[in-house]
C-alpha positions as CSV (number, residue, x, y, z in Angstrom):
1,M,14.2,9.4,19.7
2,E,11.0,8.6,17.7
3,L,10.8,10.4,14.4
4,M,7.9,12.6,13.5
5,K,5.6,11.4,10.8
6,T,4.6,13.7,8.0
7,D,0.7,13.7,7.9
8,L,-0.7,15.6,5.0
9,K,-4.1,15.6,6.5
10,K,-2.8,17.8,9.4
11,S,-0.2,19.8,7.5
12,D,-2.4,20.6,4.5
13,P,-5.9,20.9,6.1
14,T,-7.2,22.9,3.1
15,Y,-6.8,19.8,0.9
16,Y,-8.3,17.2,3.3
17,K,-11.1,19.3,5.0
18,S,-14.4,20.6,3.7
19,S,-17.8,21.7,5.1
20,K,-21.2,20.5,3.9
21,Q,-21.6,24.0,2.4
22,P,-19.9,24.2,-1.0
23,Q,-16.7,26.2,-1.1
24,I,-14.0,27.3,-3.6
25,V,-10.4,26.1,-3.0
26,E,-7.2,26.8,-4.9
27,L,-4.9,23.8,-5.0
28,E,-1.2,23.6,-6.0
29,K,0.6,20.9,-8.0
30,Y,1.1,17.6,-6.2
31,Y,2.7,14.3,-7.0
32,Y,0.4,11.2,-6.8
33,L,0.5,7.5,-7.3
34,T,-2.3,6.8,-9.8
35,I,-3.9,3.8,-11.4
36,Q,-6.8,3.8,-13.9
37,G,-9.2,1.5,-15.6
38,Q,-12.8,0.9,-16.4
39,S,-15.2,-1.2,-14.4
40,A,-17.9,-1.1,-11.7
41,P,-16.5,-0.2,-8.3
42,E,-17.5,-3.6,-6.9
43,D,-15.6,-5.4,-9.8
44,Q,-12.5,-7.4,-9.1
45,L,-10.5,-5.1,-11.4
46,F,-11.2,-2.1,-9.2
47,L,-10.5,-4.0,-6.0
48,E,-7.2,-5.3,-7.3
49,A,-6.3,-1.7,-8.5
50,I,-6.8,-0.6,-4.9
51,E,-4.6,-3.4,-3.6
52,A,-1.8,-2.6,-6.0
53,I,-1.7,1.2,-5.4
54,Y,-1.7,0.7,-1.7
55,S,1.1,-1.8,-1.9
56,V,3.2,0.7,-3.8
57,A,2.3,3.5,-1.4
58,Y,3.3,1.5,1.6
59,S,6.6,0.5,-0.1
60,I,7.4,4.1,-0.7
61,K,6.5,4.8,2.9
62,F,9.0,2.2,4.2
63,L,11.7,3.4,1.8
64,C,11.3,7.0,3.0
65,K,11.2,5.8,6.6
66,A,14.6,4.2,6.1
67,E,15.8,7.7,5.1
68,D,14.3,9.3,8.3
69,N,11.3,10.7,6.3
70,D,8.3,8.7,7.6
71,F,4.8,9.6,6.6
72,V,1.2,8.6,7.1
73,V,-0.1,7.1,3.8
74,P,-2.8,9.7,2.7
75,K,-6.5,9.0,2.0
76,M,-7.5,7.4,-1.2
77,E,-9.1,9.6,-3.9
78,C,-10.8,8.7,-7.2
79,F,-11.9,10.4,-10.3
80,W,-15.0,8.9,-11.8
81,Y,-16.1,9.7,-15.4
82,V,-17.4,8.3,-18.6
83,A,-16.1,8.6,-22.1
84,G,-16.6,11.8,-24.0
85,G,-14.8,14.5,-22.1
86,A,-16.0,16.9,-19.4
87,E,-19.0,18.0,-21.4
88,N,-20.4,14.4,-21.5
89,Q,-20.2,13.8,-17.7
90,K,-23.9,14.6,-17.0
91,E,-24.5,11.2,-18.5
92,F,-22.6,9.4,-15.8
93,A,-25.6,8.5,-13.7
94,K,-27.3,7.0,-16.8
95,T,-24.2,5.0,-17.8
96,P,-24.1,1.3,-16.8
97,R,-21.7,0.7,-13.9
98,N,-19.4,-1.6,-15.9
99,E,-18.7,1.4,-18.3
100,W,-17.6,3.7,-15.5
101,M,-14.0,4.9,-15.9
102,W,-11.9,5.6,-12.8
103,K,-8.5,7.0,-11.7
104,I,-7.4,6.1,-8.2
105,N,-5.0,8.6,-6.6
106,I,-3.0,8.7,-3.4
107,R,-1.1,11.9,-2.9
108,M,2.6,11.7,-2.1
109,P,4.6,14.0,0.3
110,D,7.2,16.3,-1.3
111,F,10.2,14.1,-0.4
112,A,8.8,11.1,-2.2
113,E,10.6,11.0,-5.5
114,Q,10.6,9.1,-8.8
115,N,13.4,6.8,-7.6
116,H,11.3,5.8,-4.6
117,Y,8.5,5.0,-6.9
118,Y,10.6,2.7,-9.2
119,R,12.1,0.9,-6.2
120,A,8.6,0.5,-4.6
121,V,7.0,-1.0,-7.6
122,H,9.9,-3.6,-7.8
123,H,9.5,-4.4,-4.1
124,A,5.7,-4.7,-4.5
125,K,6.0,-7.1,-7.4
126,E,8.3,-9.3,-5.3
127,K,6.0,-9.2,-2.3
128,K,2.7,-9.7,-4.0
129,S,3.6,-11.7,-7.1
130,Q,0.0,-12.8,-7.5
131,L,-1.0,-9.4,-8.7
132,T,-0.2,-8.5,-12.3
133,N,-1.2,-4.8,-12.4
134,F,1.7,-3.0,-10.8
135,D,2.9,-1.7,-14.1
136,L,-0.3,0.3,-14.3
137,V,0.6,2.3,-11.1
138,K,2.1,5.6,-12.2
139,F,3.9,8.5,-10.4
140,E,2.2,11.5,-11.7
141,L,2.2,15.3,-11.2
142,I,-1.4,16.7,-11.2
143,N,-2.4,20.3,-11.0
144,E,-6.2,20.7,-10.2
145,G,-5.9,24.5,-9.5
146,L,-9.3,26.1,-8.9
147,C,-11.8,23.7,-7.4
148,A,-15.2,23.6,-5.9
149,Q,-16.0,21.1,-3.2
150,A,-18.4,19.9,-0.5
151,L,-18.5,17.3,2.2
152,H,-21.0,14.5,1.8
153,L,-22.2,12.6,4.9
154,G,-23.7,9.1,4.1
155,S,-23.4,6.3,1.7
156,Y,-21.9,6.7,-1.8
157,E,-25.3,5.7,-3.3
158,E,-26.9,8.8,-1.7
159,E,-24.5,11.5,-3.0
160,G,-27.1,12.9,-5.4
161,P,-28.3,15.8,-3.3
162,T,-24.8,16.9,-2.4
163,I,-23.7,16.7,-6.0
164,Q,-26.7,18.7,-7.1
165,K,-26.1,21.4,-4.5
166,L,-22.4,21.6,-5.5
167,H,-23.4,21.9,-9.2
168,E,-25.8,24.8,-8.4
169,F,-23.1,26.5,-6.3
170,I,-20.6,26.3,-9.2
171,A,-23.2,27.9,-11.5
172,S,-24.0,30.6,-9.0
173,E,-20.3,31.5,-8.8
174,G,-20.2,32.1,-12.5
175,L,-18.0,29.1,-13.0
176,A,-18.2,25.8,-15.1
177,I,-17.0,22.4,-14.3
178,S,-13.8,21.8,-16.3
179,G,-12.7,18.4,-14.7
180,Y,-14.1,15.0,-13.7
181,H,-16.1,14.1,-10.6
182,K,-13.6,13.5,-7.8
183,E,-14.1,11.8,-4.4
184,I,-11.7,11.9,-1.4
185,Y,-12.5,9.1,1.0
186,L,-12.0,10.3,4.6
187,S,-13.7,7.2,6.0
188,D,-12.8,3.6,5.7
189,P,-16.1,1.8,4.5
190,R,-14.8,-1.4,6.2
191,R,-14.9,0.2,9.6
192,V,-17.6,3.0,9.3
193,A,-21.4,2.5,8.9
194,P,-22.7,3.7,5.5
195,E,-24.7,6.6,7.1
196,K,-21.5,7.9,8.8
197,L,-19.2,7.9,5.9
198,K,-17.4,11.2,5.1
199,T,-16.5,11.9,1.5
200,I,-15.2,15.2,-0.1
201,I,-16.7,15.7,-3.6
202,R,-14.6,18.0,-5.7
203,Y,-14.6,19.4,-9.2
204,Q,-12.0,21.4,-11.0
205,V,-13.7,24.6,-12.2
206,S,-12.9,27.5,-14.5
207,K,-14.5,30.6,-15.9
208,P,-16.7,29.6,-18.9
């Protein structure tokens, strides 16, 4: 008998779905794999970080599958920000790309534990010894809580109007942005044309 795979996109649609019209969502605490650094998104550092975090994610998947807890590796997410805290993020678009800071996230199912993470990092190091950044991959509990989000359709370079609409919505709701710009990549840019890409843009918000 084939085991059912846990698919967070289906079991937690609030997290992985959004409309083009901005909306408020309330999120719980979740465990994630994370890796962070500073570079342009096209830089080798960023690309190697993606490879490292996915290597660990798939290693956790196979460890859990051996325990009859298989899952679909969730969509990649990323916080994008510049130095200076939340109040300085309006300067992001004016900041040179090589100064952009990022934190890649992949959410983990509830049954993935710290022990799986340690074993997965060890396995990934053995399998892909050419990568040297596996120690930067962390297993981290993140609580975003109250958030505002909207779905962006199109290329990453054309997110401006969606971001502006979302910012205006947040202000109209009497809220303020209290976290960094976050993107959830619902589409694979290697397989989907730029104009058809789907990306959830999300901000943690709070009462000012």
